[in-house]
C-alpha positions, 0 to 999 in steps of 0.5 A: 774127583766128585763134582761139588754139590749145590744148594736149593738156592743155586739157580737164584745165585745164578740169577743174582750173578753171584761169583761162585766157589767150592767150599765144604764140598758145595758150590757156594757164592763168594760175593754178589756186589762185592765183599766190602759192599756186602760186609758194610751192608751187614754192619749198617743194615742187613745181609741175606745169606745162603748157609745151606751147606751147613749140616744138621743132626737131630737127637731125640728120645729119653737118651738124647741128653745123655749122649749130648752130655757125653760128647760135647764140652758145654752142658746141654742140660742147662738148656731149656726148651727154646734155647740154644748154645755154642759147644765143641765136639772133642776127641779123646786127646782134647783136639777139636773135631768140630764146633757147633750149635745145639738147639733144644726144640722140645723136651727130648728133641735136639737139633745140632748145626755142624760145619759143612766140611765136618758132617761125615766126621761128626756123624761118625763121632756121634754114632761111635759114641752111641747116638744111634740109641738116641734116634740120631738122624742126619737131616743135612740133605733135607734142610736148607738154611737162610740167614738175615744178619745185621742191626735191622734184621729183626725189624725187617724179618718180623713182619714176615713171620706168623709168630712174634719173631722179634720176641725170640731172644738171642740164642733162642729158637722158635718154630713157625712160618716166615714169608709163608715158609715153615721153618725153625727160626734161631736168633743166632749167627756168625757175623758179630751182628744181631740176626736170625738163621732159618732152617727149612725144607729146601723147596721153600728156601729160594722164596724165603731168601727173596722175601727177605731181600724184598723186605729190605729193598731200598734199605741197603740190604744185600745178598751176601756170600762167603767172602763177607761172612769171613770178613765179618766173623774175623772182625768179631773174633770168631773162630773158623774150623780149619783155621783157628780150630782143628784136631791139633788144637783144643778149645782151651787154646782157642780161647773157648774155655767158657764153653768147656764145662770141666766139672763133668765127664765128656769125651776129651775132658780128662785131656783138657783138665790135664792141659789146663793144669800143665799149661797150654802149648799155644794161645790164640791172639789178635794182631794188627800190622803196624803199617796198616797196609800189610795183610798177614794171611793164614800160614805166615810165620810170627816172629819175636826178637827174630825167632819163630814164635807162632803162626797166623791162622786168619787174616784179611782187610777189615772193612769196618776198621779200614785196616788189616787184621789177623788172628794166630797162635803164639807158642807157650814160651811166648806167653806169660801165664798170668797175663794176656799176650801183649807186645810187638811181633813181626810177620813174615810176609813172603820175603820181608818182615812187617811189624805187628802188635798184639791187640785184644779180641774181638776187633769189633763189637756191635753197639750195645753188645755185652761183654 
């Protein structure tokens, strides 16, 4: 068994007394002060994250857009220079290989940020579909990623930048220096809050991380690990690959149809059109246990009227809501075609059953957010 890889920030995590775990093949911080405290820091002020385990690809040249249009569910042709979009890489049968973000950095230069555990599978899929003809480069080993997320992220990070960082729009990207570190700055994130993700060369990442923490010293800004990142994304109703998304699940089943442009041809488009026409086999839902104490965790069965109706994909205690929440899939027979899933369920938690109610997603939406 191979030893887990480490990011350029590993010595800093040790200095900050982080509790570590292995995730996506990397030794990563789970928490520093504690998951709940870090979660709340992001909701009220800001948190700083090491996301350097994520993968980065680059496509450039005259055929770059053609390859992206052929491989991804969302249309990169809609992107102007300096814009980003969420999208999905599907197999021919419509199953999800990965979900990712595409950044258009120049007229014919695109960067993709992919999930750490899927770097090899994504690279193989792109190369199989001809990405080598678009100057495909896997930049994962030479790219670090540091993020600041929270309602005060822009206020705290902007004075460190040598360009107007606060003017970078949501799902937009710019290049410049932050705290003297050259980076690509994207106003994207995975917490349900405002914030920035900074892609940079590994040597500069520790200084950038510490500079962001220093900017928030005395302002409830904390270093945050993967534990808080997971509770934050779950409150925001955001899918996690290996939980809500996998090769057996289509983006339509995961409620991501808005990011699937079926008026064009791409890998998996025929299967997804057929799935839409014949109906979905399952549908993603949000749920809460009625006793506000029992936690429905991944793999627990969902039951309706005593029969198995689905499965939980993610579940946790939600610090913002101060109660357990979960996401899961209901089987097609439990869904009325013209209505959102509603009603009562039970969750099989070990040897007992806990009553639960289907609720709309997301569980949390930041103040002022649209939609």
